[in-house]
C-alpha positions as CSV (number, residue, x, y, z in Angstrom):
1,X,0.5,-33.4,-64.8
2,X,0.0,-29.9,-63.6
3,X,2.0,-26.7,-64.0
4,X,1.4,-23.4,-62.1
5,X,3.4,-20.3,-61.1
6,X,3.2,-21.3,-57.4
7,X,4.3,-24.7,-56.2
8,X,1.4,-25.1,-53.8
9,X,-1.1,-24.8,-56.6
10,X,0.7,-27.4,-58.6
11,X,0.6,-29.7,-55.6
12,X,-3.1,-29.1,-55.0
13,X,-3.9,-30.2,-58.6
14,X,-1.7,-33.2,-58.3
15,X,-3.5,-34.3,-55.1
16,X,-6.8,-34.4,-57.0
17,X,-5.3,-36.3,-59.9
18,X,-3.8,-38.9,-57.6
19,X,-7.3,-39.3,-56.0
20,X,-8.8,-40.1,-59.4
21,X,-10.0,-36.7,-60.4
22,X,-9.8,-35.4,-63.9
23,X,-7.9,-32.3,-65.3
24,X,-10.9,-30.0,-64.8
25,X,-11.4,-30.9,-61.2
26,X,-7.6,-30.6,-60.6
27,X,-7.7,-27.2,-62.1
28,X,-10.4,-26.0,-59.8
29,X,-8.2,-27.1,-56.9
30,X,-5.2,-25.3,-58.3
31,X,-7.3,-22.2,-59.1
32,X,-8.7,-21.9,-55.6
33,X,-5.3,-22.5,-54.0
34,X,-3.4,-20.0,-56.1
35,X,-6.2,-17.4,-55.4
36,X,-5.0,-17.7,-51.7
37,X,-1.2,-18.2,-52.0
38,X,-0.5,-15.7,-54.9
39,X,-2.8,-12.8,-53.9
40,X,-0.8,-10.1,-55.7
41,X,-1.6,-11.8,-59.0
42,X,-5.1,-13.2,-58.7
43,X,-8.1,-13.6,-56.4
44,X,-11.7,-15.0,-56.2
45,X,-12.6,-11.4,-56.7
46,X,-11.3,-11.5,-60.3
47,X,-12.1,-13.1,-63.7
48,X,-11.0,-16.3,-65.4
49,X,-11.1,-18.0,-68.8
50,X,-10.8,-21.7,-69.7
51,X,-9.9,-23.8,-72.7
52,X,-10.8,-27.4,-72.2
53,X,-9.4,-29.8,-74.8
54,X,-11.3,-33.1,-74.7
55,X,-9.8,-36.5,-75.6
56,X,-12.4,-36.9,-78.4
57,X,-11.0,-33.7,-80.1
58,X,-13.6,-31.2,-79.1
59,X,-12.3,-28.0,-77.6
60,X,-14.6,-25.7,-75.6
61,X,-14.0,-22.3,-73.9
62,X,-15.5,-20.7,-70.8
63,X,-15.9,-17.0,-70.5
64,X,-16.1,-16.0,-66.8
65,X,-15.8,-12.3,-67.3
66,X,-17.9,-10.0,-65.1
67,X,-19.7,-7.1,-66.6
68,X,-19.8,-3.5,-65.5
69,X,-22.2,-2.7,-62.7
70,X,-25.7,-1.4,-63.7
71,X,-25.1,1.8,-61.7
72,X,-22.0,3.0,-63.6
73,X,-21.9,5.4,-66.5
74,X,-19.5,7.8,-68.0
75,X,-21.5,10.6,-66.4
76,X,-21.2,9.0,-63.0
77,X,-17.4,9.1,-63.2
78,X,-17.3,12.6,-64.6
79,X,-19.5,13.7,-61.7
80,X,-16.5,12.8,-59.5
81,X,-14.4,15.1,-61.6
82,X,-12.7,12.2,-63.3
83,X,-11.5,12.0,-67.0
84,X,-10.3,8.4,-66.6
85,X,-11.4,5.5,-64.4
86,X,-9.0,5.2,-61.4
87,X,-6.9,2.1,-61.1
88,X,-7.3,1.9,-57.3
89,X,-10.1,2.2,-54.8
90,X,-13.8,1.4,-54.9
91,X,-14.5,3.3,-58.1
92,X,-12.1,0.9,-59.8
93,X,-14.0,-2.1,-58.4
94,X,-16.8,-1.6,-60.9
95,X,-17.3,-5.0,-62.5
96,X,-18.6,-8.3,-61.2
97,X,-16.0,-10.9,-60.3
98,X,-16.6,-13.9,-62.6
99,X,-13.9,-16.3,-61.4
100,X,-16.1,-18.5,-59.2
101,X,-18.7,-18.8,-61.9
102,X,-16.1,-20.1,-64.2
103,X,-15.1,-22.8,-61.8
104,X,-18.8,-23.8,-61.6
105,X,-19.3,-23.9,-65.3
106,X,-16.1,-26.0,-65.7
107,X,-17.3,-28.5,-63.1
108,X,-20.5,-28.9,-65.1
109,X,-18.4,-29.8,-68.1
110,X,-16.5,-32.2,-65.9
111,X,-19.6,-33.9,-64.7
112,X,-20.6,-34.6,-68.3
113,X,-17.2,-36.3,-68.7
114,X,-17.7,-38.5,-65.6
115,X,-16.1,-36.2,-63.0
116,X,-17.1,-37.2,-59.5
117,X,-14.9,-35.2,-57.1
118,X,-16.7,-33.4,-54.4
119,X,-16.4,-29.6,-54.1
120,X,-15.1,-29.6,-50.4
121,X,-12.2,-31.8,-51.5
122,X,-11.4,-29.4,-54.4
123,X,-11.3,-26.4,-52.1
124,X,-9.6,-28.1,-49.2
125,X,-6.1,-26.9,-49.9
126,X,-7.2,-23.3,-50.5
127,X,-9.2,-23.3,-47.2
128,X,-6.3,-24.8,-45.3
129,X,-3.8,-22.2,-46.6
130,X,-6.2,-19.3,-46.0
131,X,-6.8,-20.4,-42.4
132,X,-3.4,-21.7,-41.3
133,X,-1.1,-19.7,-43.6
134,X,1.5,-20.1,-46.2
135,X,5.1,-18.7,-46.7
136,X,5.0,-15.3,-48.4
137,X,7.1,-15.3,-51.6
138,X,9.7,-12.7,-52.5
139,X,7.4,-11.6,-55.3
140,X,4.5,-10.9,-53.0
141,X,6.6,-8.9,-50.6
142,X,8.4,-7.0,-53.4
143,X,5.1,-6.1,-55.0
144,X,3.6,-4.8,-51.8
145,X,6.7,-2.7,-51.2
146,X,6.8,-1.3,-54.7
147,X,3.0,-0.4,-54.8
148,X,2.7,0.6,-51.1
149,X,2.1,4.3,-51.7
150,X,-0.9,3.6,-54.0
151,X,-2.4,0.7,-52.0
152,X,-1.9,1.4,-48.3
153,X,-4.9,3.7,-47.9
154,X,-7.3,1.7,-50.1
155,X,-10.2,0.2,-48.1
156,X,-9.2,-3.1,-46.4
157,X,-5.8,-3.4,-47.9
158,X,-3.6,-2.5,-44.9
159,X,-5.4,-4.7,-42.4
160,X,-5.2,-7.6,-44.8
161,X,-1.8,-7.4,-46.5
162,X,0.2,-5.4,-44.0
163,X,0.1,-7.5,-40.8
164,X,1.3,-5.4,-37.9
165,X,1.2,-2.4,-40.2
166,X,4.4,-3.4,-42.0
167,X,5.3,-5.0,-45.3
168,X,5.6,-8.8,-44.5
169,X,9.0,-10.4,-44.9
170,X,9.5,-13.2,-47.5
171,X,9.1,-16.5,-45.8
172,X,6.8,-15.2,-43.1
173,X,3.5,-17.0,-42.5
174,X,0.5,-15.2,-44.0
175,X,-3.1,-15.9,-43.2
176,X,-6.5,-14.6,-44.4
177,X,-9.1,-16.1,-42.0
178,X,-12.0,-14.2,-43.5
179,X,-11.2,-15.5,-47.0
180,X,-10.9,-19.0,-45.5
181,X,-14.4,-18.7,-44.1
182,X,-15.7,-17.5,-47.4
183,X,-14.1,-20.4,-49.2
184,X,-15.7,-22.7,-46.6
185,X,-19.1,-21.2,-47.3
186,X,-18.5,-21.9,-51.0
187,X,-17.6,-25.5,-50.2
188,X,-20.7,-26.0,-48.1
189,X,-23.3,-24.1,-50.1
190,X,-22.0,-24.5,-53.7
191,X,-20.2,-22.1,-56.0
192,X,-23.4,-20.4,-57.1
193,X,-23.7,-19.0,-53.6
194,X,-21.1,-16.4,-54.6
195,X,-23.8,-14.8,-56.8
196,X,-27.1,-15.8,-55.2
197,X,-28.0,-16.5,-51.6
198,X,-26.7,-15.5,-48.1
199,X,-23.0,-15.3,-49.2
200,X,-23.9,-13.2,-52.2
201,X,-25.8,-10.9,-49.9
202,X,-22.8,-10.6,-47.6
203,X,-20.5,-9.8,-50.6
204,X,-22.9,-7.2,-51.9
205,X,-23.1,-5.6,-48.4
206,X,-19.3,-5.5,-48.3
207,X,-19.2,-3.9,-51.7
208,X,-21.7,-1.3,-50.7
209,X,-19.8,-0.6,-47.5
210,X,-16.6,0.2,-49.3
211,X,-18.2,2.3,-52.0
212,X,-18.1,0.0,-55.0
213,X,-21.0,0.4,-57.5
214,X,-21.4,-3.4,-57.8
215,X,-24.8,-4.5,-56.3
216,X,-26.5,-7.7,-55.3
217,X,-28.6,-7.4,-58.5
218,X,-25.4,-7.3,-60.5
219,X,-24.1,-10.4,-58.8
220,X,-27.4,-12.2,-59.4
221,X,-27.4,-11.3,-63.1
222,X,-24.0,-12.9,-63.7
223,X,-23.5,-16.3,-65.4
224,X,-20.3,-17.7,-66.9
225,X,-20.7,-18.6,-70.6
226,X,-19.7,-21.7,-72.5
227,X,-18.3,-20.6,-75.8
228,X,-16.8,-21.7,-79.0
229,X,-13.0,-20.9,-79.0
230,X,-11.3,-19.1,-81.8
231,X,-9.3,-21.4,-84.1
232,X,-6.3,-20.9,-86.3
233,X,-5.3,-23.2,-89.2
234,X,-1.5,-23.4,-88.8
235,X,0.9,-25.5,-90.8
236,X,1.6,-27.5,-87.7
237,X,-2.0,-28.1,-86.6
238,X,-5.1,-26.4,-85.2
239,X,-4.5,-23.7,-82.6
240,X,-7.1,-22.5,-80.1
241,X,-7.7,-19.4,-78.0
242,X,-10.5,-17.5,-76.3
243,X,-12.8,-15.1,-78.2
244,X,-13.4,-11.4,-77.3
245,X,-13.5,-9.7,-74.9
246,X,-10.1,-11.4,-74.5
247,X,-7.1,-10.8,-76.8
248,X,-6.9,-14.4,-77.9
249,X,-7.3,-13.1,-81.4
250,X,-4.0,-11.4,-81.0
251,X,-2.1,-14.5,-79.9
252,X,-3.5,-16.5,-82.8
253,X,-2.9,-13.8,-85.4
254,X,0.8,-13.4,-84.4
255,X,1.3,-17.1,-85.0
256,X,-0.7,-17.1,-88.2
257,X,1.3,-14.2,-89.5
258,X,4.6,-15.8,-88.6
259,X,3.5,-19.0,-90.4
260,X,3.2,-16.9,-93.6
261,X,6.3,-14.6,-93.0
262,X,9.0,-17.2,-93.5
263,X,9.8,-17.9,-89.8
264,X,10.7,-21.5,-90.4
265,X,13.5,-20.4,-92.6
266,X,15.4,-18.3,-90.0
267,X,17.5,-19.4,-87.0
268,X,15.7,-19.9,-83.7
269,X,16.2,-17.0,-81.2
270,X,18.1,-14.9,-83.8
271,X,17.5,-11.3,-84.5
272,X,15.5,-12.5,-87.5
273,X,13.2,-14.6,-85.2
274,X,12.7,-11.7,-82.8
275,X,12.2,-9.1,-85.6
276,X,9.6,-11.2,-87.4
277,X,7.7,-11.9,-84.1
278,X,7.7,-8.2,-83.1
279,X,6.5,-7.1,-86.5
280,X,3.7,-9.7,-86.5
281,X,2.8,-8.4,-83.0
282,X,2.4,-4.8,-84.2
283,X,0.0,-6.0,-86.9
284,X,-1.9,-8.2,-84.5
285,X,-2.2,-5.3,-81.9
286,X,-3.6,-3.2,-84.7
287,X,-6.4,-5.7,-85.1
288,X,-7.0,-5.7,-81.4
289,X,-7.1,-1.9,-81.1
290,X,-9.5,-1.6,-84.0
291,X,-11.9,-4.4,-83.2
292,X,-11.7,-6.1,-79.8
293,X,-14.3,-5.2,-77.1
294,X,-17.3,-6.9,-75.6
295,X,-18.5,-9.1,-78.4
296,X,-22.0,-7.7,-78.1
297,X,-20.5,-4.4,-79.3
298,X,-18.2,-5.7,-82.0
299,X,-18.7,-4.9,-85.7
300,X,-16.9,-7.9,-87.1
301,X,-16.7,-11.7,-86.5
302,X,-13.3,-12.2,-84.9
303,X,-12.9,-15.6,-86.5
304,X,-13.0,-13.9,-89.9
305,X,-9.9,-12.0,-89.1
306,X,-8.0,-15.4,-88.8
307,X,-9.1,-16.5,-92.3
308,X,-6.1,-17.6,-94.4
309,X,-6.7,-14.8,-97.0
310,X,-7.0,-12.1,-94.3
311,X,-3.8,-13.2,-92.6
312,X,-2.0,-13.6,-96.0
313,X,-2.8,-10.0,-96.9
314,X,-1.7,-8.7,-93.5
315,X,1.5,-10.7,-93.6
316,X,2.6,-8.9,-96.8
317,X,3.0,-5.8,-94.7
318,X,5.9,-7.3,-92.7
319,X,9.3,-6.0,-93.8
320,X,12.0,-8.5,-92.9
321,X,14.7,-5.8,-92.9
322,X,13.0,-2.8,-91.2
323,X,10.9,-2.1,-88.1
324,X,7.5,-0.6,-88.7
325,X,6.4,2.4,-86.6
326,X,5.0,1.6,-83.2
327,X,2.6,3.5,-81.0
328,X,1.5,2.4,-77.6
329,X,0.3,-0.9,-76.0
330,X,-2.5,-1.6,-73.6
331,X,-0.2,-1.8,-70.7
332,X,0.4,-4.1,-67.7
333,X,-1.7,-6.8,-66.2
334,X,-1.1,-9.2,-63.3
335,X,-2.3,-12.7,-64.0
336,X,-1.6,-16.4,-63.5
337,X,-1.7,-19.1,-66.2
338,X,-1.9,-22.8,-65.3
339,X,-2.2,-26.1,-67.2
340,X,-3.3,-29.6,-66.3
341,X,-3.5,-32.8,-68.4
342,X,-4.8,-36.1,-67.0
343,X,-4.1,-39.7,-67.9
344,X,-7.1,-39.9,-70.2
345,X,-5.9,-37.0,-72.3
346,X,-8.2,-34.3,-71.0
347,X,-6.3,-31.1,-71.0
348,X,-7.0,-27.6,-69.6
349,X,-5.4,-24.2,-70.3
350,X,-6.6,-21.7,-67.7
351,X,-6.0,-18.1,-66.8
352,X,-7.2,-16.1,-63.7
353,X,-6.6,-12.5,-62.9
354,X,-7.4,-9.3,-60.9
355,X,-5.7,-7.0,-63.6
356,X,-3.2,-4.8,-61.8
357,X,-1.2,-5.9,-58.7
358,X,-3.8,-6.6,-56.0
359,X,-6.5,-5.4,-58.4
360,X,-8.4,-2.4,-57.1
361,X,-6.7,-2.9,-53.7
362,X,-10.1,-3.1,-52.1
363,X,-10.5,-6.0,-49.7
364,X,-14.1,-6.6,-48.6
365,X,-14.4,-6.3,-44.8
366,X,-16.4,-9.4,-43.8
367,X,-15.4,-11.8,-46.7
368,X,-11.7,-11.0,-47.1
369,X,-12.0,-10.9,-50.9
370,X,-9.6,-8.7,-52.8
371,X,-11.7,-7.2,-55.7
372,X,-10.4,-6.7,-59.3
373,X,-9.9,-3.4,-61.2
374,X,-10.5,-4.9,-64.6
375,X,-13.1,-2.2,-65.3
376,X,-10.4,0.4,-65.2
377,X,-9.7,-0.7,-68.8
378,X,-13.0,1.1,-69.9
379,X,-12.7,4.5,-71.5
380,X,-14.7,7.6,-70.4
381,X,-14.7,8.7,-74.0
382,X,-18.2,7.8,-75.4
383,X,-16.8,7.4,-78.9
384,X,-14.1,4.9,-77.8
385,X,-14.4,1.2,-78.8
386,X,-14.1,0.3,-75.1
387,X,-16.4,3.1,-73.8
388,X,-17.9,2.4,-70.4
389,X,-21.5,1.2,-70.5
390,X,-23.6,-0.5,-67.8
391,X,-23.6,-4.3,-68.3
392,X,-20.7,-4.1,-70.8
393,X,-17.8,-6.6,-70.5
394,X,-14.3,-5.0,-70.2
395,X,-11.5,-5.7,-72.6
396,X,-9.3,-8.5,-71.3
397,X,-5.6,-9.1,-71.9
398,X,-6.2,-12.7,-70.6
399,X,-6.0,-15.5,-73.1
400,X,-5.2,-19.2,-72.5
401,X,-3.8,-21.1,-75.4
402,X,-4.0,-24.7,-76.7
403,X,-3.0,-26.6,-79.9
404,X,-3.8,-29.9,-81.5
405,X,-0.9,-30.7,-83.8
406,X,-0.9,-32.8,-86.9
407,X,1.7,-35.2,-85.4
408,X,-0.7,-36.1,-82.6
409,X,0.6,-33.9,-79.9
410,X,-1.7,-31.8,-77.7
411,X,-0.3,-28.6,-76.2
412,X,-1.6,-26.3,-73.5
413,X,0.4,-23.2,-72.8
414,X,0.1,-19.6,-71.7
415,X,1.7,-16.7,-69.8
416,X,0.8,-13.7,-67.6
417,X,1.7,-10.1,-68.3
418,X,-0.7,-7.8,-70.2
419,X,0.8,-7.0,-73.7
420,X,3.4,-9.7,-73.0
421,X,1.0,-12.6,-73.0
422,X,0.6,-13.1,-76.7
423,X,4.3,-12.4,-77.3
424,X,5.5,-15.0,-74.8
425,X,3.0,-17.4,-76.2
426,X,4.5,-16.9,-79.6
427,X,8.0,-17.4,-78.2
428,X,7.1,-20.7,-76.5
429,X,5.1,-22.1,-79.4
430,X,7.6,-21.2,-82.2
431,X,10.6,-22.5,-80.2
432,X,9.0,-25.8,-79.4
433,X,6.8,-26.5,-82.4
434,X,8.5,-24.6,-85.3
435,X,12.1,-25.0,-84.2
436,X,11.9,-28.2,-82.2
437,X,13.3,-27.0,-78.9
438,X,12.6,-29.0,-75.8
439,X,9.7,-27.6,-74.0
440,X,11.6,-26.4,-70.9
441,X,14.2,-24.8,-73.2
442,X,11.4,-23.0,-75.0
443,X,10.1,-21.5,-71.7
444,X,13.4,-20.7,-70.1
445,X,15.1,-19.1,-73.1
446,X,15.4,-15.3,-73.2
447,X,12.3,-13.5,-74.2
448,X,11.4,-10.3,-75.9
449,X,8.6,-7.8,-75.2
450,X,7.2,-5.0,-77.2
451,X,5.4,-2.4,-75.1
452,X,4.5,-2.1,-71.5
453,X,3.9,-4.9,-69.1
454,X,4.1,-5.8,-65.4
455,X,6.4,-3.3,-63.7
456,X,7.5,-1.5,-66.8
457,X,6.0,1.7,-68.3
458,X,8.0,2.3,-71.5
459,X,6.8,1.1,-75.0
460,X,10.3,0.1,-76.2
461,X,11.3,-3.4,-77.4
462,X,12.7,-5.1,-74.3
463,X,15.1,-8.0,-74.5
464,X,16.1,-10.2,-71.6
465,X,19.7,-10.0,-70.5
466,X,20.8,-13.4,-71.7
467,X,20.2,-12.5,-75.3
468,X,23.6,-12.0,-77.0
469,X,24.6,-8.4,-77.4
470,X,24.8,-8.9,-81.1
471,X,21.1,-9.6,-81.2
472,X,20.3,-6.3,-79.6
473,X,22.6,-4.5,-82.0
474,X,21.1,-6.2,-85.0
475,X,17.6,-5.2,-83.9
476,X,18.6,-1.6,-83.3
477,X,20.1,-1.6,-86.8
478,X,16.6,-2.5,-88.2
479,X,15.1,0.5,-86.4
480,X,13.9,-1.0,-83.1
481,X,14.2,1.0,-79.9
482,X,15.8,-1.6,-77.7
483,X,16.2,-1.8,-73.9
484,X,18.0,-4.7,-72.3
485,X,16.6,-5.8,-68.9
486,X,17.7,-8.4,-66.4
487,X,18.1,-12.1,-66.8
488,X,14.9,-14.1,-65.9
489,X,13.1,-10.9,-65.3
490,X,9.5,-11.1,-64.1
491,X,8.6,-8.3,-66.5
492,X,8.6,-11.0,-69.2
493,X,5.9,-12.9,-67.3
494,X,5.5,-16.4,-66.0
495,X,5.0,-18.9,-68.8
496,X,4.3,-22.6,-68.7
497,X,3.2,-25.4,-70.9
498,X,2.3,-29.1,-71.0
499,X,2.5,-31.3,-74.1
500,X,0.9,-34.7,-74.4
501,X,2.7,-36.8,-76.9
502,X,0.9,-39.4,-79.1
503,X,1.9,-42.3,-76.9
504,X,0.5,-40.6,-73.8
505,X,3.8,-39.4,-72.4
506,X,3.5,-35.9,-70.8
507,X,6.2,-33.2,-71.0
508,X,5.9,-30.1,-68.8
509,X,7.7,-26.8,-68.4
510,X,7.6,-24.2,-65.6
511,X,9.0,-20.7,-65.8
512,X,12.2,-20.0,-63.7
513,X,10.9,-16.4,-63.5
514,X,8.0,-17.7,-61.3
515,X,7.6,-19.5,-58.0
516,X,6.1,-22.5,-59.7
517,X,6.8,-26.1,-60.6
518,X,5.7,-28.9,-62.8
519,X,4.1,-31.7,-60.7
520,X,3.3,-35.1,-62.2
521,X,3.1,-38.8,-61.5
């Protein structure tokens, strides 16, 4: 079974599963396909993170985050008269793209598990859609229109994403032949060719031509890393997420705090449920803002922050009757989450991103790659936790989630949307696991969001429109600043989940806010 926020990615994964491929191989097919057909949300010019839950119980993580170029420094940006890193243009394209290295590392894990699918087969759908086209979604067209003023003059954007000089219409056929040729080179020469060899030289020349500080040496120095995931001992089982520089700690801390704050005693989706989740989120964001950065620059072991005694002390700060003060979040981020589980019980939770809509907006001239702007999350304040340094990894909102429950279920789940990612994870997990809702109900039900996310700039508590009016009133009475948005609003992200039940039955859920489906056989 596979779930993705675009139906063509789900179908690409399913084709590999039907051909005898495993969940990791299917995910590479889905990841390459969605990098083509959902370009406003992700690209091979971005980063990715993996959680791989093996049938024998071992869970491993892959960190495919690219570091800042060797040529960048705080002084180099200040020399341009800047006090912050821009979100668009070549100076925003200041980190290596790690996504393709993550695919390669995952396939190495797959080979150790008996995976035998050939790379050309895994990339076939992506190559086909890049060369021959795919129907543009409403989301892609609307995103281009809403961000046109800040993107149209960025190097390569208009000739790639404005065919004929105009915003494409939903349903119109869209191609990117240069990207198709790049994917074909990866299929022919191997995924490592993105970083070392003739393709890497072409990518580096492209980056230099548009004015990015990322060099051939930066590409050659990059490797994805196999890592130990963070773990949370929850009353329902063991929960997993990715370590820094991601905010996986936040997602686990929220659920750990709720486990200790009496959540199971309240009614699902009530004002009590939302209030407790929001207050736990504030405390977890406090941990994030105090500690999370490139792990090489951290002062604390992030796993220690999830110790029962640490969470127990923090949970005592939650007031069930009154909202605590709230400052500002990290802001928006455009991302895709996908999940796959195969017949043998191998499960993958995966996330891939270019940060903001279309990333830096830069599209490389000969390779057709849209490069991320993840390095815009660095600070130009040398005293800041996330201060820019050559070779430093940027803070990532990305975090794929998984759980191995005491009752034998295995769950992979996740969401896109910056600050909204850990909050939607908490909504889906608590609804399904704590309150026993069906998985699709847990994903489709109205969601909440504290802070800024995709398309929204205020830091209020946002509720989706299909919450009862009484819920919003009750939350305001507790001191929350509440805004009510639309029903099935994309500001709340695109969540998804797959659960493997003890007997081997698979249950999947896709978000009605996305263009995705669950595909299985």
